[in-house]
MDTraj code that builds the backbone (N, CA, C; nanometers):
import mdtraj as md
import numpy as np

residues = "MET GLN ILE THR VAL VAL MET VAL ASP ASP ASP ALA LEU VAL LEU GLU SER LEU LYS ARG ILE LEU ALA GLN HIS ASP ASP LEU THR LEU LEU GLY THR ALA ALA THR GLY ALA GLU ALA LEU GLN LEU MET ARG SER THR ARG PRO ASP VAL MET LEU MET ASP LEU GLN LEU GLN GLY GLU MET ASP GLY VAL GLU ALA THR ARG ARG THR ARG SER SER LEU SER PRO PRO ALA VAL LEU ALA VAL THR SER PHE ASP ALA GLU VAL TYR MET ARG GLY ALA LEU GLU ALA GLY ALA ILE GLY PHE LEU LEU LYS ASN ASP ALA ALA ASP SER LEU ALA SER ALA ILE ARG MET ALA HIS ALA GLY ASP PRO MET ILE SER PRO THR LEU THR SER ARG LEU ILE SER SER TYR ILE ALA PRO ARG THR ASP PRO VAL CYS ALA GLN ALA ARG GLU GLN ALA GLU ARG LEU SER PRO ARG GLU ILE GLN VAL ALA GLN LEU VAL GLY ALA GLY LYS THR TYR SER ASP ILE ALA GLN ASP LEU PHE ILE SER PRO SER THR VAL LYS SER THR LEU SER ARG ALA MET SER ALA VAL GLY VAL ASP SER SER ALA GLN LEU ALA VAL LEU VAL ALA GLN ALA ARG LEU ASP LEU LEU GLU".split()
xyz = np.array([
    [10.3246, 11.3032, 9.7675],
    [10.2975, 11.4304, 9.7125],
    [10.1212, 11.4108, 9.7425],
    [10.0702, 11.4673, 9.7479],
    [9.8867, 11.4841, 9.7172],
    [9.8410, 11.6138, 9.6212],
    [9.8207, 11.5829, 9.5063],
    [9.8243, 11.6523, 9.3690],
    [9.6699, 11.6801, 9.3742],
    [9.5635, 11.8064, 9.4380],
    [9.4714, 11.8259, 9.4151],
    [9.4207, 11.8785, 9.2658],
    [9.2700, 11.8303, 9.2459],
    [9.2152, 11.8318, 9.1169],
    [9.1113, 11.8801, 9.0692],
    [9.0525, 11.9594, 8.9923],
    [8.9181, 11.9675, 8.9552],
    [8.9042, 11.9844, 8.8326],
    [8.8075, 11.9006, 8.8252],
    [8.7499, 11.8182, 8.6658],
    [8.6281, 11.9589, 8.6086],
    [8.6665, 11.9415, 8.5052],
    [8.5403, 12.0319, 8.4100],
    [8.5064, 11.9722, 8.2613],
    [8.3561, 11.9266, 8.3005],
    [8.3246, 11.8657, 8.1471],
    [8.1317, 11.9280, 8.1750],
    [8.0565, 11.9762, 8.0909],
    [7.9437, 11.9388, 8.0503],
    [7.8651, 11.8022, 8.0410],
    [7.9149, 11.6702, 8.0393],
    [7.8416, 11.5674, 8.0300],
    [7.8987, 11.4838, 8.1261],
    [7.7468, 11.4264, 8.1670],
    [7.7766, 11.3879, 8.3870],
    [7.8223, 11.2560, 8.3708],
    [7.8294, 11.1987, 8.2362],
    [7.8699, 11.0586, 8.2360],
    [8.0297, 11.0330, 8.2401],
    [8.0687, 11.1134, 8.1568],
    [8.2455, 11.1813, 8.1485],
    [8.2945, 11.2206, 8.2613],
    [8.2050, 11.2933, 8.3599],
    [8.2772, 11.3476, 8.5078],
    [8.2514, 11.2150, 8.5791],
    [8.1467, 11.1397, 8.6006],
    [8.1575, 11.0176, 8.6796],
    [8.2676, 10.9181, 8.6283],
    [8.3023, 10.8643, 8.4846],
    [8.4129, 10.7994, 8.4663],
    [8.4969, 10.8523, 8.4829],
    [8.5538, 11.0069, 8.4646],
    [8.6628, 11.0103, 8.5611],
    [8.6979, 10.9909, 8.6843],
    [8.6021, 11.0400, 8.7683],
    [8.5649, 11.0241, 8.8976],
    [8.6492, 10.8940, 8.9553],
    [8.5341, 10.8149, 8.8903],
    [8.6132, 10.6317, 8.9120],
    [8.7399, 10.5836, 8.9290],
    [8.8164, 10.6832, 8.7909],
    [8.9549, 10.6677, 8.7730],
    [9.0317, 10.6539, 8.8776],
    [8.9966, 10.8266, 8.9211],
    [9.0681, 10.9407, 8.9915],
    [9.0566, 10.8618, 9.1580],
    [8.9525, 10.8244, 9.2207],
    [8.9524, 10.7538, 9.3112],
    [9.0495, 10.6399, 9.3334],
    [9.0785, 10.5973, 9.2429],
    [9.1812, 10.3954, 9.2509],
    [9.3117, 10.4567, 9.2697],
    [9.3504, 10.6335, 9.2728],
    [9.5065, 10.6610, 9.2965],
    [9.4527, 10.7504, 9.4300],
    [9.5506, 10.7009, 9.5440],
    [9.5372, 10.7944, 9.6906],
    [9.6455, 10.8820, 9.6452],
    [9.7113, 10.9150, 9.5847],
    [9.8079, 11.0746, 9.5841],
    [9.7144, 11.1821, 9.5205],
    [9.6125, 11.1393, 9.4379],
    [9.4734, 11.2651, 9.3704],
    [9.4138, 11.2502, 9.4536],
    [9.3636, 11.4274, 9.4588],
    [9.2758, 11.4370, 9.5020],
    [9.1414, 11.5367, 9.4813],
    [9.0290, 11.5154, 9.4538],
    [8.9640, 11.5549, 9.3264],
    [8.8575, 11.6367, 9.4343],
    [8.8599, 11.8315, 9.3857],
    [8.8199, 11.9297, 9.5017],
    [8.6929, 11.9204, 9.4705],
    [8.6438, 11.8815, 9.3550],
    [8.4997, 11.9231, 9.3017],
    [8.4865, 11.9204, 9.1158],
    [8.3920, 11.9185, 9.0374],
    [8.3673, 11.9385, 8.9570],
    [8.2537, 12.0684, 8.8519],
    [8.3146, 12.1205, 8.8047],
    [8.2017, 12.2011, 8.6956],
    [8.1746, 12.1992, 8.6018],
    [8.0716, 12.2368, 8.5067],
    [8.0163, 12.2031, 8.3597],
    [8.0407, 12.3068, 8.2797],
    [8.0299, 12.3991, 8.3224],
    [8.0548, 12.5287, 8.2331],
    [8.1752, 12.6033, 8.2839],
    [8.2386, 12.6675, 8.2209],
    [8.3248, 12.7571, 8.1724],
    [8.3487, 12.8835, 8.3291],
    [8.2105, 12.8898, 8.3532],
    [8.1931, 12.9952, 8.4406],
    [8.2402, 12.9517, 8.5803],
    [8.1683, 12.8032, 8.5758],
    [8.1816, 12.7584, 8.7022],
    [8.3285, 12.6792, 8.7367],
    [8.3786, 12.7110, 8.6200],
    [8.5165, 12.6308, 8.6676],
    [8.5896, 12.7197, 8.6896],
    [8.5872, 12.8778, 8.6776],
    [8.6663, 12.9421, 8.7387],
    [8.6171, 13.0227, 8.9057],
    [8.4934, 12.9844, 8.9151],
    [8.4526, 13.0015, 9.0258],
    [8.5539, 12.9006, 9.1178],
    [8.5264, 12.7982, 9.0909],
    [8.5427, 12.6943, 9.1773],
    [8.7333, 12.6536, 9.1297],
    [8.7738, 12.7296, 9.0318],
    [8.9115, 12.7299, 9.0323],
    [8.9722, 12.7963, 9.1977],
    [8.8953, 12.9602, 9.1765],
    [8.9118, 13.0625, 9.2991],
    [8.8877, 13.0058, 9.3825],
    [8.8294, 12.9341, 9.4881],
    [8.7606, 12.8870, 9.5862],
    [8.8582, 12.7628, 9.6091],
    [8.9160, 12.6615, 9.5347],
    [8.9676, 12.5942, 9.5830],
    [9.0931, 12.5637, 9.5586],
    [9.1660, 12.6673, 9.4305],
    [9.3050, 12.6565, 9.4407],
    [9.3615, 12.5318, 9.3724],
    [9.3257, 12.4492, 9.3247],
    [9.4001, 12.3066, 9.2765],
    [9.5225, 12.3287, 9.1973],
    [9.5923, 12.2103, 9.1951],
    [9.6816, 12.2727, 9.0958],
    [9.7041, 12.2053, 8.9932],
    [9.5915, 12.1121, 8.9378],
    [9.5520, 12.0700, 8.8057],
    [9.4379, 12.0656, 8.7511],
    [9.3625, 12.1703, 8.6669],
    [9.2327, 12.1326, 8.5929],
    [9.1720, 12.0310, 8.4990],
    [9.1100, 11.9358, 8.4942],
    [9.0905, 11.9082, 8.3852],
    [8.9799, 11.9138, 8.2656],
    [9.0410, 11.9964, 8.1587],
    [8.9621, 12.0792, 8.1169],
    [8.8879, 12.0287, 8.0131],
    [8.7376, 12.0163, 7.9863],
    [8.6849, 11.9886, 7.8503],
    [8.6417, 12.1040, 7.7747],
    [8.7479, 12.0932, 7.6417],
    [8.7369, 12.1797, 7.5663],
    [8.5801, 12.2538, 7.4696],
    [8.4937, 12.1582, 7.4584],
    [8.3696, 12.2055, 7.3895],
    [8.2617, 12.1904, 7.4816],
    [8.2760, 12.2899, 7.5774],
    [8.2230, 12.3033, 7.7033],
    [8.0404, 12.4078, 7.6452],
    [7.9343, 12.3430, 7.6181],
    [7.8271, 12.4627, 7.6283],
    [7.8502, 12.5802, 7.6826],
    [7.7485, 12.6454, 7.6323],
    [7.7192, 12.8054, 7.7083],
    [7.8143, 12.9246, 7.5955],
    [7.8123, 13.0260, 7.6904],
    [7.8633, 13.0978, 7.6600],
    [8.0461, 13.1170, 7.6606],
    [8.0730, 13.0281, 7.7369],
    [8.2179, 13.0013, 7.7448],
    [8.2896, 12.9158, 7.7254],
    [8.3613, 12.8988, 7.6481],
    [8.3808, 12.6948, 7.6160],
    [8.5334, 12.6629, 7.6806],
    [8.5766, 12.5496, 7.6581],
    [8.6789, 12.5690, 7.7243],
    [8.8022, 12.6173, 7.7085],
    [8.8202, 12.6422, 7.5988],
    [8.9198, 12.7153, 7.5656],
    [8.9127, 12.8550, 7.6066],
    [8.8525, 12.9794, 7.6125],
    [8.8694, 13.0765, 7.6827],
    [8.8395, 13.0503, 7.8343],
    [8.7663, 12.9439, 7.8847],
    [8.8132, 12.9262, 8.0562],
    [8.9373, 12.8870, 8.0788],
    [9.0239, 12.8006, 7.9800],
    [9.2032, 12.7882, 8.0244],
    [9.2126, 12.9270, 8.0143],
    [9.1732, 13.0066, 7.9111],
    [9.2905, 13.1029, 7.9222],
    [9.2560, 13.2012, 8.0482],
    [9.1461, 13.2504, 8.0854],
    [9.1223, 13.3117, 8.2147],
    [9.1592, 13.2323, 8.3099],
    [9.2054, 13.1214, 8.3208],
    [9.2508, 13.0310, 8.4540],
    [9.4047, 13.0514, 8.4642],
    [9.4490, 13.0688, 8.2865],
    [9.6261, 13.0712, 8.2874],
    [9.6330, 13.2073, 8.2862],
    [9.6008, 13.2642, 8.2707],
    [9.5921, 13.4385, 8.2910],
    [9.5616, 13.5039, 8.4782],
    [9.5142, 13.4105, 8.5600],
    [9.4594, 13.4274, 8.6422],
    [9.6112, 13.4391, 8.7579],
    [9.6226, 13.5052, 8.8989],
    [9.7038, 13.4550, 8.9624],
    [9.7563, 13.3432, 9.0281],
    [9.8732, 13.3086, 9.0351],
    [9.9031, 13.1404, 9.0799],
    [9.8369, 13.0171, 9.0079],
    [9.8036, 13.0421, 8.8801],
    [9.7235, 12.9458, 8.7816],
    [9.7524, 12.8095, 8.7971],
    [9.6584, 12.7465, 8.8453],
    [9.6708, 12.5776, 8.8095],
    [9.6982, 12.5141, 8.6628],
    [9.7687, 12.4144, 8.6871],
    [9.8056, 12.3709, 8.5410],
    [9.6542, 12.2833, 8.4788],
    [9.6805, 12.3376, 8.2738],
    [9.5667, 12.3022, 8.2763],
    [9.5971, 12.1554, 8.1770],
    [9.5398, 12.0704, 8.2227],
    [9.5110, 11.9390, 8.1124],
    [9.3781, 11.9288, 8.0451],
    [9.4184, 11.9262, 7.8686],
    [9.2717, 11.9900, 7.7823],
    [9.2276, 11.8241, 7.7972],
    [9.0980, 11.8024, 7.8135],
    [9.0371, 11.6718, 7.7460],
    [8.9546, 11.7109, 7.6187],
    [8.9934, 11.5842, 7.5615],
    [8.9746, 11.6410, 7.4000],
    [8.9152, 11.5037, 7.2628],
    [8.9248, 11.5190, 7.2064],
    [8.8456, 11.4481, 7.1343],
    [8.9523, 11.4324, 6.9873],
    [8.9185, 11.3553, 6.9060],
    [9.0000, 11.4003, 6.6992],
    [8.9320, 11.4582, 6.6061],
    [8.7911, 11.5104, 6.6677],
    [8.7311, 11.6151, 6.6378],
    [8.7968, 11.7616, 6.6877],
    [8.8433, 11.7406, 6.7288],
    [8.8400, 11.8983, 6.8213],
    [8.9808, 11.9887, 6.8202],
    [9.0265, 12.0041, 6.6682],
    [9.1585, 12.0449, 6.6226],
    [9.1653, 12.1531, 6.6876],
    [9.0597, 12.2121, 6.6179],
    [9.0354, 12.3724, 6.6518],
    [9.0489, 12.4241, 6.7770],
    [8.9923, 12.3128, 6.8599],
    [8.9654, 12.3518, 7.0031],
    [9.1171, 12.3317, 7.0819],
    [9.2357, 12.2175, 7.0283],
    [9.3280, 12.1782, 7.0977],
    [9.4249, 12.3189, 7.0206],
    [9.4389, 12.3857, 6.8961],
    [9.4915, 12.4985, 6.8655],
    [9.5062, 12.6139, 6.9617],
    [9.3514, 12.6082, 7.0056],
    [9.3636, 12.7437, 7.0914],
    [9.3706, 12.7229, 7.2725],
    [9.3408, 12.5992, 7.2749],
    [9.3540, 12.5564, 7.3924],
    [9.5579, 12.5758, 7.4136],
    [9.5977, 12.5150, 7.3240],
    [9.7545, 12.5457, 7.3345],
    [9.7788, 12.7033, 7.3745],
    [9.7706, 12.7782, 7.2521],
    [9.7890, 12.8956, 7.2456],
    [9.7149, 12.9930, 7.4005],
    [9.6010, 12.8985, 7.4747],
    [9.5846, 12.9650, 7.6035],
    [9.6419, 12.9119, 7.6949],
    [9.7446, 12.8054, 7.7049],
    [9.8479, 12.7875, 7.7818],
    [9.8303, 12.6538, 7.8590],
    [9.7345, 12.5208, 7.7891],
    [9.7326, 12.4446, 7.8232],
    [9.8325, 12.3319, 7.8308],
    [9.8871, 12.2721, 7.9123],
    [10.0634, 12.2044, 7.9315],
    [9.9914, 12.1017, 7.8516],
    [9.9193, 12.0234, 7.8095],
    [9.8762, 11.8897, 7.7673],
    [9.7294, 11.8664, 7.7125],
    [9.7457, 11.7599, 7.6529],
    [9.6316, 11.7193, 7.6069],
    [9.5893, 11.5683, 7.6105],
    [9.4690, 11.5067, 7.6553],
    [9.4503, 11.3800, 7.6999],
    [9.3088, 11.3747, 7.5859],
    [9.3277, 11.2307, 7.5408],
    [9.2094, 11.2031, 7.4613],
    [9.1363, 11.1353, 7.5578],
    [9.0288, 11.1826, 7.5797],
    [8.9079, 11.0787, 7.6348],
    [8.8761, 10.9263, 7.6498],
    [8.9353, 10.9305, 7.5545],
    [8.9851, 10.7719, 7.5054],
    [9.0596, 10.6755, 7.6280],
    [9.1642, 10.7467, 7.6157],
    [9.2616, 10.7201, 7.6951],
    [9.2737, 10.7540, 7.8236],
    [9.1906, 10.8520, 7.8752],
    [9.1308, 10.8314, 8.0577],
    [9.1672, 10.7597, 8.1405],
    [9.1398, 10.6035, 8.0852],
    [9.1379, 10.4973, 8.1622],
    [9.2828, 10.4442, 8.2187],
    [9.3448, 10.4808, 8.0830],
    [9.4861, 10.4493, 8.1181],
    [9.6046, 10.5176, 8.1704],
    [9.5530, 10.6598, 8.1207],
    [9.6727, 10.7809, 8.1291],
    [9.6121, 10.9009, 8.1996],
    [9.5091, 10.9027, 8.2699],
    [9.4347, 10.9713, 8.3161],
    [9.5426, 11.0318, 8.4921],
    [9.5794, 10.9242, 8.5488],
    [9.6289, 10.9354, 8.6865],
    [9.7773, 11.0262, 8.6075],
    [9.8131, 10.9010, 8.5174],
    [10.0065, 10.9729, 8.4852],
    [9.9729, 11.1049, 8.4269],
    [9.8498, 11.1614, 8.3615],
    [9.8775, 11.2881, 8.3042],
    [9.8694, 11.3890, 8.3690],
    [9.7870, 11.3682, 8.4547],
    [9.7840, 11.4894, 8.6198],
    [9.9228, 11.4533, 8.6610],
    [9.9964, 11.3866, 8.7020],
    [10.1038, 11.3646, 8.7636],
    [10.1704, 11.4867, 8.7241],
    [10.1988, 11.3973, 8.5512],
    [10.2930, 11.4958, 8.4665],
    [10.2613, 11.6511, 8.4717],
    [10.1456, 11.6904, 8.4136],
    [10.0766, 11.8490, 8.4853],
    [10.1434, 11.8935, 8.5652],
    [10.1209, 11.8276, 8.7053],
    [10.1317, 11.8969, 8.8069],
    [10.2928, 11.9262, 8.8139],
    [10.4061, 11.8553, 8.7419],
    [10.5310, 11.8293, 8.7613],
    [10.5646, 11.9249, 8.6371],
    [10.5088, 12.0062, 8.5432],
    [10.5378, 12.0895, 8.4103],
    [10.5805, 11.9929, 8.3230],
    [10.5372, 11.9090, 8.3290],
    [10.5703, 11.7772, 8.2337],
    [10.4446, 11.7545, 8.1515],
    [10.5473, 11.8161, 7.9995],
    [10.3815, 11.8510, 7.8917],
    [10.3248, 11.6613, 7.8331],
    [10.2312, 11.6180, 7.8691],
    [10.1651, 11.5333, 7.8439],
    [10.0935, 11.5805, 7.7140],
    [10.1432, 11.5208, 7.5751],
    [10.0605, 11.4971, 7.4664],
    [10.0693, 11.3975, 7.4101],
    [9.9972, 11.2783, 7.3141],
    [10.0052, 11.2214, 7.3172],
    [10.0903, 11.2116, 7.1520],
    [10.1464, 11.1163, 7.0925],
    [10.2733, 11.1305, 6.9630],
    [10.1227, 11.1589, 6.8839],
    [10.0286, 11.0630, 6.8505],
    [9.9380, 11.1252, 6.7600],
    [9.8910, 11.2572, 6.7696],
    [9.8445, 11.2878, 6.8454],
    [9.7925, 11.4458, 6.8900],
    [9.8529, 11.5310, 6.8446],
    [10.0521, 11.5314, 6.9269],
    [10.1196, 11.6023, 6.8535],
    [10.1595, 11.6283, 6.7482],
    [10.1118, 11.5007, 6.6644],
    [10.1823, 11.5311, 6.5134],
    [10.0624, 11.6200, 6.4381],
    [9.9337, 11.5792, 6.5126],
    [9.8222, 11.6096, 6.4333],
    [9.7887, 11.7656, 6.4423],
    [9.8318, 11.8068, 6.5670],
    [9.8430, 11.9670, 6.6337],
    [9.9584, 12.0406, 6.5696],
    [10.0649, 11.9954, 6.5855],
    [10.1712, 12.0654, 6.5233],
    [10.1395, 12.0607, 6.3595],
    [10.1031, 11.9721, 6.2744],
    [10.0993, 12.0158, 6.1225],
    [9.9849, 12.0764, 6.0812],
    [9.9637, 12.0879, 6.1859],
    [9.7952, 12.1843, 6.1617],
    [9.8370, 12.3370, 6.1592],
    [9.9647, 12.3817, 6.1973],
    [10.0481, 12.5047, 6.2219],
    [10.1564, 12.4941, 6.1332],
    [10.2046, 12.4449, 6.0753],
    [10.2640, 12.4341, 5.9513],
    [10.2704, 12.5110, 5.8522],
    [10.3653, 12.5711, 5.8252],
    [10.3175, 12.6898, 5.6974],
    [10.4369, 12.6344, 5.6104],
    [10.3961, 12.6843, 5.4074],
    [10.4887, 12.6599, 5.3723],
    [10.6312, 12.7406, 5.3993],
    [10.7717, 12.6980, 5.3881],
    [10.9202, 12.7913, 5.3538],
    [10.8676, 12.9195, 5.3461],
    [10.7865, 12.9644, 5.2407],
    [10.8174, 13.0695, 5.1681],
    [10.6668, 13.1429, 5.2636],
    [10.6075, 13.1388, 5.3735],
    [10.5418, 13.1738, 5.4121],
    [10.5539, 13.2813, 5.5209],
    [10.4955, 13.3970, 5.4910],
    [10.6183, 13.4898, 5.6355],
    [10.5739, 13.4102, 5.8022],
    [10.4934, 13.3297, 5.7955],
    [10.4902, 13.3130, 5.9831],
    [10.6347, 13.2020, 5.9485],
    [10.6215, 13.1276, 5.8933],
    [10.7793, 13.0474, 5.8509],
    [10.8908, 13.1617, 5.8553],
    [10.9413, 13.2682, 5.8086],
    [11.0136, 13.3593, 5.8192],
    [11.0207, 13.4071, 5.9496],
    [10.8901, 13.4346, 6.0108],
    [10.9037, 13.4800, 6.1398],
    [10.9599, 13.3718, 6.2247],
    [10.9100, 13.2735, 6.2362],
    [10.9171, 13.1397, 6.2593],
    [11.1205, 13.1306, 6.3109],
    [11.1496, 13.1229, 6.1856],
    [11.2735, 13.0552, 6.1810],
    [11.3759, 13.2266, 6.1873],
    [11.2972, 13.3202, 6.2475],
    [11.3762, 13.4536, 6.2974],
    [11.3752, 13.4320, 6.4376],
    [11.3028, 13.3892, 6.5031],
    [11.2929, 13.3511, 6.6374],
    [11.3338, 13.1790, 6.6746],
    [11.4038, 13.1151, 6.5748],
    [11.4688, 13.0387, 6.5801],
    [11.6200, 13.0639, 6.6342],
    [11.6275, 13.1079, 6.5644],
    [11.7903, 13.1840, 6.5481],
    [11.8356, 13.1864, 6.6952],
    [11.7232, 13.2738, 6.8330],
    [11.7736, 13.3177, 6.9162],
    [11.8046, 13.1492, 6.9882],
    [11.7797, 13.0373, 6.9106],
    [11.7840, 12.8927, 7.0098],
    [11.9376, 12.8216, 6.9850],
    [11.9648, 12.7282, 7.0703],
    [12.1335, 12.6815, 7.0283],
    [12.0563, 12.5571, 6.9911],
    [12.1459, 12.4979, 6.9521],
    [12.1409, 12.3182, 6.8269],
    [12.0615, 12.2449, 6.9823],
    [12.0612, 12.2907, 7.1136],
    [12.0537, 12.1446, 7.1949],
    [11.8946, 12.2431, 7.2048],
    [11.8673, 12.3215, 7.2250],
    [11.7491, 12.4156, 7.2637],
    [11.6429, 12.3209, 7.1410],
    [11.6856, 12.3674, 6.9959],
    [11.6419, 12.2974, 6.9284],
    [11.5757, 12.1684, 6.9050],
    [11.6771, 12.0866, 6.9362],
    [11.6752, 11.9377, 6.9361],
    [11.6159, 11.9108, 7.0754],
    [11.5808, 11.9464, 7.2059],
    [11.4455, 11.9174, 7.2745],
    [11.3726, 11.9612, 7.2569],
    [11.3436, 12.0843, 7.1645],
    [11.2042, 12.1198, 7.1367],
    [11.1589, 12.0106, 7.0302],
    [11.2151, 11.9815, 6.9039],
    [11.1678, 11.9054, 6.8790],
    [11.0978, 11.7728, 6.8539],
    [11.2221, 11.7207, 7.0117],
    [11.1567, 11.5874, 7.0773],
    [10.9792, 11.6275, 7.1397],
    [10.9854, 11.7371, 7.2237],
    [10.8697, 11.7258, 7.2915],
    [10.7828, 11.7293, 7.1469],
    [10.7817, 11.8547, 7.0301],
    [10.7124, 11.8077, 6.9490],
    [10.6671, 11.6802, 6.9120],
    [10.7739, 11.5216, 6.8818],
    [10.7403, 11.4450, 6.8432],
    [10.6659, 11.3403, 6.9743],
    [10.6148, 11.4453, 7.0595],
    [10.5396, 11.3546, 7.1700],
    [10.5775, 11.2673, 7.2978],
    [10.7503, 11.3408, 7.3143],
    [10.8248, 11.2554, 7.4292],
    [10.8304, 11.3235, 7.5620],
    [10.8137, 11.2999, 7.6412],
    [10.7900, 11.3286, 7.7723],
    [10.9387, 11.3814, 7.8275],
    [10.9630, 11.4896, 7.9050],
    [11.0998, 11.4723, 7.9913],
    [11.1292, 11.4010, 8.0161],
    [11.0970, 11.2673, 8.0604],
    [11.1717, 11.1467, 8.1037],
    [11.1975, 11.1174, 7.9779],
    [11.1680, 11.0453, 7.9007],
    [11.1934, 11.0203, 7.7745],
    [11.3273, 11.0961, 7.6642],
    [11.3422, 11.2867, 7.6770],
    [11.4121, 11.3059, 7.6549],
    [11.5618, 11.2805, 7.7234],
    [11.5373, 11.2805, 7.8622],
    [11.6404, 11.2803, 7.9113],
    [11.7355, 11.1667, 7.8950],
    [11.6291, 11.0493, 7.8319],
    [11.7019, 10.9296, 7.8374],
    [11.7460, 10.8832, 7.6894],
    [11.7013, 11.0247, 7.5562],
    [11.7284, 10.9465, 7.4621],
    [11.8317, 11.0172, 7.4426],
    [11.9098, 11.1655, 7.5370],
    [11.9841, 11.2669, 7.4621],
    [12.1114, 11.2391, 7.6338],
    [12.0762, 11.1256, 7.7380],
    [12.1572, 11.0964, 7.8048],
    [12.1901, 11.2077, 7.9093],
    [12.0939, 11.2271, 7.9377],
    [12.1043, 11.3981, 8.0437],
    [12.0098, 11.3676, 8.1533],
    [11.9560, 11.4630, 8.2428],
    [11.9085, 11.4332, 8.3052],
    [11.7477, 11.5269, 8.2999],
    [11.6272, 11.4909, 8.3675],
    [11.4951, 11.5325, 8.3416],
    [11.4866, 11.6864, 8.3746],
    [11.6111, 11.7056, 8.4923],
    [11.5751, 11.8613, 8.5333],
    [11.7028, 11.9136, 8.4634],
    [11.7772, 11.8799, 8.3592],
    [11.8510, 11.9833, 8.2556],
    [11.7422, 11.9949, 8.1433],
    [11.6394, 11.8543, 8.1142],
    [11.5392, 11.8833, 7.9888],
    [11.4514, 11.9892, 8.0098],
    [11.4397, 12.0440, 8.1648],
    [11.3676, 12.1530, 8.2176],
    [11.4289, 12.2769, 8.1444],
    [11.5407, 12.2822, 8.2414],
    [11.6024, 12.3958, 8.2713],
    [11.6426, 12.5159, 8.1267],
    [11.6469, 12.3429, 7.9814],
    [11.6971, 12.3779, 7.8746],
    [11.5716, 12.4445, 7.7673],
    [11.4666, 12.3717, 7.8656],
    [11.3032, 12.4451, 7.7617],
    [11.2869, 12.5555, 7.8206],
    [11.3369, 12.5634, 7.9933],
    [11.2362, 12.7307, 8.0567],
    [11.3355, 12.8301, 7.9851],
    [11.4834, 12.8133, 7.9573],
    [11.5628, 12.9023, 7.8567],
    [11.5327, 12.9071, 7.7351],
    [11.4688, 12.8012, 7.6558],
    [11.4204, 12.8080, 7.5482],
    [11.2981, 12.9302, 7.5633],
    [11.1953, 12.8962, 7.6164],
    [11.0768, 12.9494, 7.5960],
    [11.0437, 13.1104, 7.6164],
    [11.2014, 13.1113, 7.7255],
    [11.2373, 13.2821, 7.7792],
    [11.2761, 13.3328, 7.6746],
    [11.4000, 13.3053, 7.5793],
    [11.4083, 13.3294, 7.4356],
    [11.3526, 13.3402, 7.3217],
    [11.2416, 13.2870, 7.3619],
    [11.1976, 13.3027, 7.2074],
    [11.0431, 13.3652, 7.2797],
    [10.9662, 13.4066, 7.4089],
    [10.9033, 13.4459, 7.4354],
    [10.7537, 13.3714, 7.4324],
    [10.7519, 13.2170, 7.4658],
    [10.6719, 13.1667, 7.4963],
    [10.6151, 13.0830, 7.6205],
    [10.5143, 13.0426, 7.6302],
    [10.4542, 13.0186, 7.7759],
    [10.5044, 12.8611, 7.8207],
    [10.4851, 12.7383, 7.7034],
    [10.4754, 12.6458, 7.7090],
    [10.5461, 12.5423, 7.6359],
    [10.6187, 12.4505, 7.6543],
    [10.6969, 12.4134, 7.5646],
    [10.6239, 12.3394, 7.4799],
    [10.5209, 12.3216, 7.4566],
    [10.3968, 12.2531, 7.3747],
    [10.3936, 12.4226, 7.2079],
    [10.4061, 12.4946, 7.2792],
    [10.4700, 12.6262, 7.1966],
    [10.5398, 12.6414, 7.1468],
    [10.6511, 12.5951, 7.2427],
    [10.7850, 12.5800, 7.1977],
    [10.8007, 12.5222, 7.0663],
    [10.7643, 12.3978, 7.0650],
    [10.7632, 12.3177, 6.9780],
    [10.6618, 12.2724, 6.8662],
    [10.5947, 12.4081, 6.9241],
    [10.5355, 12.4207, 6.7521],
    [10.5853, 12.5642, 6.6523],
    [10.6765, 12.6380, 6.7418],
    [10.7476, 12.7443, 6.6638],
    [10.8329, 12.6596, 6.6145],
    [10.8712, 12.5630, 6.6099],
    [11.0209, 12.5161, 6.6210],
    [10.9902, 12.4201, 6.4388],
    [10.8363, 12.3811, 6.4960],
    [10.8322, 12.3145, 6.3950],
    [10.7792, 12.4008, 6.2389],
    [10.7557, 12.5402, 6.3033],
    [10.6648, 12.6468, 6.1946],
    [10.8194, 12.6925, 6.1138],
    [10.8846, 12.6654, 6.1830],
    [11.0591, 12.7623, 6.1124],
    [11.0956, 12.6818, 5.9909],
    [11.0382, 12.5162, 6.0158],
    [11.0824, 12.4277, 5.8686],
    [11.2194, 12.4338, 5.8726],
    [11.3071, 12.4412, 6.0060],
    [11.4538, 12.3746, 5.9864],
    [11.4784, 12.2681, 5.9324],
    [11.4055, 12.1706, 5.8949],
    [11.4125, 12.0443, 5.8312],
    [11.4846, 12.0711, 5.6847],
    [11.4112, 12.2198, 5.6329],
    [11.4414, 12.2581, 5.4814],
    [11.5607, 12.3414, 5.4335],
    [11.6397, 12.4249, 5.5506],
    [11.7366, 12.4573, 5.5799],
    [11.8653, 12.4242, 5.5054],
    [11.9459, 12.4551, 5.3892],
    [12.0849, 12.3790, 5.3969],
    [12.1524, 12.3752, 5.4466],
])
top = md.Topology()
chain = top.add_chain()
for i, resn in enumerate(residues, 1):
    res = top.add_residue(resn, chain, resSeq=i)
    for name in ("N", "CA", "C"):
        top.add_atom(name, md.element.get_by_symbol(name[0]), res)
traj = md.Trajectory(xyz[None], top)
């Protein structure tokens, strides 16, 4: 299966590096590149890619977070894989809320770019464990905080298995990892997460993992 890709980054050297990595994989086809958020949206509309690689810290009037939000709000949108660095926590949070399916560190692109694109296309969240723990910890509020109380109220709509799967996503596990850990199929993992996301009204498994973490269920007696 061919997976079509658009890359968005305002650093020409980064784009060239990503192009070289992509060229090594016959199932990945690059449709084009963009350097700004506006260019990214125009390219997305004209090429209809399967996956967009989105640098979050774009220069200009529209950063990668806003470009992600507008992309994901379009008709039949592509999956958006955010390309980030450790010092971009505020951008990571924004991209998660905007609907990015995962986060790829630029330093990890040489080893992980192809697999991250395939996972994004399959609907499987790709977030490195290091980034996952950093991202989720930035959301967690004290158990007396109203945010925690609201999250717990939403989490009551979830079954124990749905909570378990969401927590494993929050630990940086892929669908395949979760399936192996719980002795179920990857399709069962996806359907479990789909039901859970619908129950609490979130758009991605990463958002679900954050909500469950905010609920501080580990502190309940």
